[in-house]
Structure formats: structure tokens, C-alpha cells
C-alpha positions as CSV (number, residue, x, y, z in Angstrom):
1,M,2.9,-12.4,9.1
2,Q,-0.5,-11.5,10.6
3,E,-2.2,-8.4,9.4
4,K,-2.2,-5.5,11.9
5,M,-5.7,-4.6,13.3
6,T,-7.1,-1.1,12.8
7,P,-9.7,0.6,14.9
8,V,-13.3,1.3,13.8
9,V,-14.9,4.3,15.5
10,A,-18.7,5.0,15.8
11,K,-20.6,7.5,17.9
12,I,-23.5,6.0,19.7
13,L,-25.7,7.1,22.6
14,P,-24.4,6.2,26.1
15,S,-27.5,4.1,26.8
16,E,-27.0,2.1,23.5
17,K,-23.3,1.5,24.5
18,D,-24.3,0.3,27.9
19,R,-27.0,-2.1,26.5
20,F,-24.5,-3.4,23.9
21,F,-21.8,-4.1,26.5
22,E,-24.3,-5.9,28.8
23,A,-25.6,-8.0,25.9
24,T,-22.2,-9.1,24.7
25,E,-21.2,-10.0,28.3
26,Q,-24.4,-12.1,28.6
27,I,-23.5,-14.1,25.6
28,G,-19.9,-14.6,26.6
29,T,-18.1,-12.3,24.2
30,T,-16.8,-8.8,24.1
31,P,-18.0,-5.7,22.2
32,S,-14.9,-5.8,20.0
33,N,-15.5,-9.5,19.1
34,A,-19.2,-8.8,18.3
35,I,-18.2,-5.9,16.0
36,R,-15.6,-8.0,14.3
37,M,-18.2,-10.8,13.8
38,F,-20.7,-8.3,12.3
39,I,-18.1,-6.8,9.9
40,S,-17.1,-10.3,8.8
41,A,-20.7,-11.4,8.2
42,F,-21.5,-8.1,6.4
43,N,-18.4,-8.5,4.1
44,K,-19.3,-12.1,3.3
45,A,-22.9,-11.2,2.5
46,G,-22.0,-8.0,0.7
47,T,-24.9,-6.3,2.7
48,F,-26.5,-6.5,6.1
49,P,-26.5,-10.1,7.3
50,F,-30.1,-9.8,8.5
51,E,-33.3,-8.2,7.2
52,I,-33.5,-4.4,7.8
53,G,-36.9,-3.0,8.5
54,V,-39.5,-2.1,11.1
55,S,-42.0,-4.8,12.1
56,S,-45.7,-4.0,12.0
57,R,-45.6,-3.8,15.8
58,Q,-43.0,-1.0,15.8
59,V,-43.1,2.7,14.9
60,V,-40.1,5.0,14.4
61,D,-40.3,8.4,16.1
62,K,-38.7,11.7,15.0
63,N,-35.4,10.8,16.7
64,C,-35.2,7.4,14.7
65,Q,-35.9,5.5,17.9
66,A,-37.9,2.3,17.3
67,K,-40.8,1.9,19.8
68,R,-43.0,-1.1,20.3
69,L,-46.7,-0.5,19.8
70,P,-49.0,-1.9,22.5
């Protein structure tokens, strides 16, 4: 018998949600599938499945928003 799915809830800014929905649509998937893929990759790696950090061309402001430097 297949395991029952359970929801994951996260609060994000409306603009982030809109960008996420647009990006997933552009690559032919859904936000739910993208989140499931991330969780699966995170669990397999035991950590983030990509490098976390700010490039030398970015700065993080007081609101934790990454901004590109000119």
C-alpha cells in the first residue's frame, strides 16, 4: 500500500511565491513537484543539495535579501 502524502507548510513573500510558480511552470513542472524533488535531494545528500553562500557579486541587506552588485 502506498504511503499517504502529508503537507509541508512554509511562509514566504507573495513575490517569491509568484516567481517560484512562474519558474516551475517554465520548466514544465509544478510547485509541489519541485518541493518534493528538493526534499528528496536534501534527504539523499543529508544536507542542501547545492552550495549555500553569497557570491562575491552579491551582498545581503538587513532584510536578508540578496542583491547583485553592479
